[in-house]
DODOMI-512414 format. One line per 2 residues: number of its first residue (from 1); for each residue x, y, z of N, C-alpha, C, O. Coordinates in pm, whole numbers, plus 50000, padded with zeros to 5 digits. Example, Ala and Ser with C-alpha at 12.3 -4.5 7.8 and 13.67 -1.06 7.14 Angstrom:
1> 51319,49431,50780,51230,49550,50780,51320,49670,50780,51424,49668,50846; 51285,49775,50708,51367,49894,50714,51290,50003,50787,51341,50114,50804
***
This chain:
1> 83752,47637,80941,83846,47729,80999,83964,47740,80902,84023,47639,80863; 83998,47862,80864,84109,47876,80768,84241,47840,80834,84259,47851,80955
3> 84332,47799,80750,84464,47759,80796,84545,47881,80837,84550,47980,80763; 84608,47876,80955,84695,47981,81005,84840,47938,80981,84875,47824,81010
5> 84923,48027,80930,85064,47989,80913,85127,47958,81049,85106,48031,81146; 85202,47853,81054,85269,47816,81177,85183,47730,81267,85231,47683,81370
7> 85057,47707,81234,84970,47621,81310,84915,47681,81438,84866,47607,81524; 84922,47815,81455,84872,47879,81574,84735,47941,81548,84709,47994,81440
9> 84650,47935,81648,84520,47999,81637,84532,48143,81686,84616,48176,81770; 84446,48225,81633,84448,48365,81675,84388,48376,81816,84280,48323,81842
11> 84458,48446,81905,84413,48460,82043,84297,48559,82050,84288,48652,81971; 84209,48537,82147,84096,48627,82166,84147,48760,82221,84241,48764,82300
13> 84084,48867,82179,84124,48999,82227,84072,49018,82368,83959,48979,82400; 84153,49079,82452,84114,49106,82590,84086,49254,82605,84159,49339,82555
15> 83980,49280,82676,83943,49419,82702,83959,49444,82851,83899,49375,82934; 84041,49543,82884,84062,49577,83024,83967,49690,83062,83969,49797,83003
17> 83885,49663,83162,83791,49764,83210,83837,49806,83349,83847,49724,83440; 83865,49934,83364,83908,49986,83493,83788,50035,83570,83705,50109,83516
19> 83777,49995,83697,83665,50046,83777,83683,50195,83803,83795,50245,83798; 83574,50266,83830,83588,50409,83858,83669,50433,83985,83666,50352,84078
21> 83739,50543,83987,83820,50578,84103,83731,50607,84223,83620,50658,84209; 83780,50574,84339,83705,50601,84462,83723,50747,84501,83832,50802,84491
23> 83616,50807,84544,83619,50947,84586,83701,50961,84713,83678,50891,84811; 83797,51051,84711,83879,51077,84828,83799,51141,84940,83825,51118,85058
25> 83699,51222,84901,83616,51286,85004,83529,51183,85076,83503,51196,85196; 83485,51080,85003,83406,50974,85067,83491,50897,85167,83445,50866,85277
27> 83613,50867,85129,83704,50798,85220,83733,50883,85343,83731,50833,85456; 83759,51011,85321,83787,51101,85433,83665,51114,85524,83679,51121,85646
29> 83545,51118,85466,83424,51128,85546,83408,51005,85636,83374,51018,85754; 83432,50888,85581,83420,50766,85660,83525,50761,85770,83494,50727,85884
31> 83648,50797,85738,83755,50794,85839,83726,50895,85950,83742,50864,86068; 83683,51015,85913,83653,51116,86015,83530,51077,86097,83523,51108,86216
33> 83433,51010,86035,83318,50961,86110,83358,50857,86213,83308,50858,86326; 83450,50767,86175,83498,50667,86270,83578,50733,86382,83563,50698,86499
35> 83663,50830,86346,83739,50902,86449,83646,50979,86543,83672,50989,86663; 83538,51032,86488,83441,51102,86571,83373,51010,86670,83344,51050,86783
37> 83346,50887,86628,83284,50789,86718,83383,50748,86827,83346,50738,86944; 83506,50725,86788,83605,50675,86884,83658,50781,86979,83681,50752,87096
39> 83679,50902,86930,83740,51002,87017,83699,51144,86986,83772,51238,87017; 83583,51161,86926,83538,51294,86890,83506,51381,87010,83508,51504,87000
41> 83476,51319,87124,83441,51397,87242,83560,51476,87293,83542,51582,87354; 83681,51427,87267,83797,51502,87315,83846,51603,87210,83936,51682,87238
43> 83788,51600,87093,83823,51696,86987,83708,51792,86960,83704,51856,86855; 83615,51803,87055,83502,51897,87050,83412,51876,86928,83352,51973,86880
45> 83401,51755,86879,83310,51725,86769,83358,51766,86633,83283,51756,86536; 83481,51813,86621,83533,51859,86492,83537,51747,86386,83500,51774,86272
47> 83581,51624,86418,83578,51519,86316,83437,51489,86267,83418,51460,86149; 83338,51497,86355,83199,51471,86315,83150,51578,86219,83083,51548,86119
49> 83182,51702,86248,83139,51812,86160,83206,51799,86023,83141,51816,85920; 83336,51767,86022,83405,51749,85895,83353,51627,85819,83347,51630,85696
51> 83314,51521,85891,83258,51403,85825,83127,51437,85756,83101,51388,85646; 83046,51519,85818,82919,51559,85758,82943,51645,85633,82881,51622,85529
53> 83033,51741,85643,83061,51829,85529,83119,51750,85413,83071,51761,85300; 83222,51669,85440,83283,51592,85333,83189,51485,85279,83196,51451,85160
55> 83102,51431,85363,83005,51333,85316,82907,51392,85216,82875,51328,85116; 82861,51512,85242,82771,51577,85147,82843,51610,85017,82786,51593,84909
57> 82966,51655,85025,83043,51683,84903,83069,51554,84824,83064,51555,84701; 83096,51444,84894,83120,51317,84828,82993,51262,84763,83000,51200,84657
59> 82878,51283,84825,82753,51241,84762,82732,51312,84630,82687,51252,84532; 82764,51439,84627,82752,51514,84502,82851,51463,84398,82820,51457,84279
61> 82971,51427,84443,83075,51381,84352,83045,51241,84296,83081,51212,84182; 82980,51156,84375,82953,51019,84331,82816,51002,84267,82778,50891,84232
63> 82743,51109,84253,82606,51100,84201,82602,51048,84058,82516,50964,84027; 82690,51093,83969,82681,51057,83828,82749,50925,83794,82737,50879,83681
65> 82819,50863,83887,82878,50732,83864,83020,50735,83811,83079,50629,83789; 83078,50852,83792,83217,50857,83746,83314,50826,83859,83429,50790,83834
67> 83271,50840,83982,83352,50805,84099,83272,50707,84184,83150,50717,84194; 83342,50614,84246,83274,50521,84338,83293,50572,84480,83366,50668,84503
69> 83227,50508,84575,83240,50546,84714,83111,50603,84772,83113,50666,84878; 83000,50580,84704,82872,50634,84752,82838,50576,84890,82791,50649,84977
71> 82862,50447,84910,82833,50384,85039,82920,50438,85151,82874,50455,85264; 83047,50465,85120,83135,50522,85222,83089,50662,85259,83097,50701,85376
73> 83041,50739,85160,82993,50874,85189,82870,50870,85279,82858,50950,85371; 82780,50776,85252,82659,50763,85334,82697,50718,85476,82641,50769,85573
75> 82790,50624,85488,82833,50579,85620,82899,50692,85698,82876,50705,85818; 82980,50773,85632,83042,50887,85698,82939,50989,85744,82952,51047,85851
77> 82836,51011,85660,82728,51102,85698,82653,51052,85819,82625,51128,85912; 82620,50924,85820,82544,50867,85932,82624,50878,86061,82572,50922,86163
79> 82751,50838,86056,82834,50846,86177,82851,50991,86221,82849,51020,86341; 82867,51081,86126,82883,51221,86161,82757,51279,86224,82765,51347,86326
81> 82641,51253,86163,82516,51310,86214,82476,51250,86348,82421,51320,86433; 82503,51120,86368,82465,51057,86494,82544,51116,86611,82490,51128,86721
83> 82669,51152,86587,82753,51198,86697,82778,51348,86698,82837,51399,86793; 82736,51421,86595,82763,51565,86594,82674,51637,86696,82719,51733,86758
85> 82552,51594,86715,82462,51658,86813,82513,51647,86955,82527,51749,87023; 82542,51526,87003,82597,51516,87139,82731,51587,87156,82759,51641,87263
87> 82814,51587,87051,82943,51655,87063,82925,51806,87075,82995,51871,87153; 82832,51862,86999,82807,52006,87008,82747,52038,87145,82784,52138,87206
89> 82654,51955,87193,82595,51979,87325,82702,51971,87434,82702,52053,87526; 82792,51874,87427,82900,51862,87524,82992,51983,87521,83032,52034,87625
91> 83025,52029,87401,83114,52145,87388,83048,52270,87445,83114,52348,87513; 82918,52290,87416,82847,52408,87468,82840,52402,87621,82864,52503,87688
93> 82808,52285,87676,82801,52273,87821,82938,52296,87885,82947,52360,87989; 83043,52246,87824,83178,52265,87876,83216,52412,87874,83273,52464,87971
95> 83185,52480,87762,83220,52621,87749,83142,52707,87849,83201,52787,87921; 83010,52689,87852,82929,52770,87942,82953,52734,88088,82940,52820,88175
97> 82988,52611,88117,83023,52574,88254,83148,52645,88299,83159,52686,88414; 83243,52660,88209,83364,52734,88242,83339,52882,88259,83397,52946,88347
99> 83252,52937,88174,83221,53080,88184,83144,53109,88312,83176,53204,88383; 83044,53029,88341,82964,53051,88462,83049,53026,88586,83036,53099,88685
101> 83134,52926,88583,83221,52898,88697,83319,53011,88723,83351,53041,88837; 83367,53073,88616,83462,53184,88634,83392,53311,88679,83451,53393,88749
103> 83266,53327,88640,83194,53450,88674,83128,53444,88811,83093,53548,88868; 83110,53325,88865,83044,53309,88994,83146,53336,89106,83251,53273,89111
105> 83114,53428,89196,83208,53452,89305,83205,53336,89404,83099,53282,89436; 83319,53302,89451,83329,53196,89551,83355,53258,89687,83441,53344,89700
107> 83279,53214,89788,83301,53271,89923,83434,53225,89978,83474,53110,89960; 83501,53313,90044,83627,53279,90108,83604,53258,90259,83535,53339,90322
109> 83657,53155,90314,83633,53127,90458,83711,53218,90548,83702,53206,90671
***
């Protein structure tokens, strides 16, 4: 080992590797999927629909590996798809129940 002036050894070089940024759409999909599970029935299934849309966009964004969050996008999609069907059915029944109830004449005593 060659002599270093001052008696110090040369320090090893450090390489900083930054992980890829997390996709914001994947995070939003997961959050909206959770909101859809917890209270989507009172919001007419809108969080579930948005979770599905943003989940598909996030899958496209995380496909090449430049962004992370693929698992969050899949979880948001699953939560959205599981609850979007019942939410749409509930909304349709609520709407048509109101229309039929308003159109049906009620007998007066």
